[in-house]
Residue, then its C-alpha position, 0 to 999 in steps of 0.5 A: x500500500x502506498x505509504x501516504x494512504x497507509x499513514x492516512x488510514x493509520x491515523x483514522x484507526x485512532x479516531x473510531x471513538x469519534x463515530x457516533x453510537x448510531x452510526x456504529x450500529x449501522x456500520x456493524x451490519x456491514x461488518x457482519x455481512x462481510x464476516x458472514x460471507x467469509x465464514x461461508x467461503x464466498x467473496x463479498x461484493x459491495x455496491x455503493x450507490x448514490x444518485x449520480x455515481x459521481x462523488x460519495x459512491x466512488x469514495x465508498x468504492x475506493x475506500x472499501x477496497x483500500x480498507x479490505x487490503x489494509x486489514x488483509x480481508x480477502x475476496x472483497x470486490x467493490x463497485x459503485x452505481x447510481x440512478x442516473x449516469x453523469x461522470x466521476x466528479x473532478x473535485x472528488x478525484x482531487x480529494x482522493x489524489x490529495x490523500x495519496x491515491x494514484x489515478x490513470x484516466x483510461x478513456x477520453x469521453x464525457x464519462x471517462x473510466x479511471x483506474x484508482x490505485x492505493x497500491x501496485x495491485x489491481x485498481x478500483x475501476x471507477x466511472x459513472x453508471x446505473x447500479x444495475x450496469x453489467x459491470x456490477x454484480x446482479x446477485x448476492x451483494x450488499x447495496x450501501x446507499x450513500x445518499x438519501x436521494x438514492x435511498x428514496x429513488x431505489x425502492x427495489x434493487x434486484x439480487x441484493x442480500x443486504x441493503x443499508x443506508x449510510x447517507x452522507x451530506x453532498x459536498x457538491x453544495x460547495x462546488x465553486x466556493x472557497x470551501x470546496x476543497x475543504x468540504x470534499x476532504x471532509x466527506x472523503x475522510x468521513x467515508x474513509x473513517x466509517x468504512x475503515x471502522x466497518x472493516x476493522x470489525x469484520x477482520 
């Protein structure tokens, strides 16, 4: 794992006490799901879902992959999706770059594909897509809803084993303001912290 990302996660590991009891109860359900799949000898597929699949859901996808490697939990596959297609937001990309991820843009379009690396292994493959895109699992997965709009607008997700809401405030509200980078960094950190906590319990 790249040293900057590992140091970031090492620091977050000491901040679990800052997570509220209510949030910990939600995150424990994700941990229990991961543990149950391990006990059955099956891979764990996690799909992070938000309306536009451009910010919070990508944070979830990327941090879940990093957290699984941090705790050496094998056979975890992470994905993301939305209820409509946009693109991986530049401000979210920059927030991940600031904490040490590396990225390669693999296509040149309005909705580019990015390979996001936290180490020299397999990358997270990130681009905006609907949650039932063929690149995502169609059965035996957990759907983690990262925004309230997606939670309300996805009344039924076929093939899901666990559906759980871990909604986060949208940093988009601060686009093109003096607080833009600060708010994206805050949301990136919050999702990293809570994802790391869930994986610490599944270890």
